[in-house]
N, C-alpha and C positions, 0 to 999 in steps of 0.2 A: 234515413233521417240524419240531419246533421246535429252535432252536439250543441246544446244551448250555450249562448254567450250573451252577457248583459252589456249594453252600451250605457255608460254612466254619464248621461247628459244632465244639463241643468245649470244652476247658478255657479259662476266661477269666481265670485267675490263674496266677502262677508264670511259667514260660518263655513268652515272647511269640512263640510259634511262627508266628502269622499274619504277622508282619513278616519272618520268615525265609522263609516259603513263598510269600507273594503275589508277590514279584518273579519267581519262577520258574515260576508257573502261566501258561500261554499260552491258557487257556480263560477265558471270562467267568466271574466269580465274585462272590458277595455275602458281605461281611464283616459279621456282625451286631454286632460289638463297637463300642460307642459310649461316649464319655466319661461322658455323663449319661443313663442309661436312662429313657425316658418311656413312657407308654401308646402314643403314636404309634409309637415305635420297636418296641414289642412287636407292633403291628399290621403294620408293614412286614416284620418278621422272619417272622411267620406267613405272610404272603402270599408272600414269597420262598421260604420253605421248602416250602410246600404247592403253590404254583402256578407258580413261575418257575424253580426250581432242580430239575433232574432228577437231579443227582448230589449226594449228601450225603456230605461228608467230616467225620468226627469224629476230632479229634486229642485224645487223652487223655494229659495229662502228670502227672496226680495222681490218687490214689485218692479224693480229695475231690470229684471231678467226677461225682457220682452222677447228677444230672439229665442231663448230656451222655451218660453211659453208657446211661441209659434211652432217650434220643432215638435213639441208634445202634441199639439193639435194635428199637425201633419202626420206624425207617426200613428196617431189613433185612427187615421183613415186607411192605413196600410194593412191589407188582409194577411200579409205574410209576417207581420210583426205583432208581438204582444207588448202593449204599452202600459207602463205604470207611471202615474203622476202623483208625486208626494209633495204637497205644499206645507212648508213649515211656517205657521202663521205669525210667529213672534215679532217679526219686523214689519208687518203689514198694519196700516191704519184700518179702522172699521170700514171706511169707504172702499179702500183698496181690496180688502178681504171680500167685500160684497161683490165686486167685479170678478175677483178670482174664483169665487163660488160659481158664478155664471159660466166661466171658462171650464171649470171642473165638470159641471153638468154636461156641457157640450162634449167634452172628451169622454165622459162616462157613457153617454149615449152611443158613442162609436165603439164601445166594448172595452174600454180601458179600465184598469183598476185605479181608483183614485182615493187618496187620503189627504185630509187636512188635519194634521196634528204635529206635535214636536217629537214623536217617537220614531227615530230612524231604525231602531232595532226591529220594529214591527215590519217594516219593508224588507229588511234582511231575512226575517223569518218567512215571509210570504215567498220571496224569491227562492230560498232554500227548500221550503216545503213543496212549492208548486213546480219548480223547474230543475231541481238537482237530479232527480232520477227519471224524469219524463222528458220525452222529446216533444218539442213544439215545432210544427211544420217541418 
């Protein structure tokens, strides 16, 4: 079994949730966010996401995160990945949150862990408790 590693996918603008979350994750992780995105960075991200990270975390802090939402749905269909979708609702309108709830239900039906709340530490605790000492796939 390979060691667990978390892909930190999701929103890349607005709230800097990665800086809040990374110090609290006790599992190896990959942060795809770089200051100056290049073709090499894209290749590294793809390799990490597809081959090295068996846990995919997608934190969505804005309804503008369309690609990240699509990635979370795709990840939830992969039997060799564990997907966590955490939606931070503070910047969503009531109507946007209604649609996001429907996406969350779809992802949850595929076996993903889904949260809609503002507590990033909750997700860190779930990752640490569930994946720190156990192997997944």
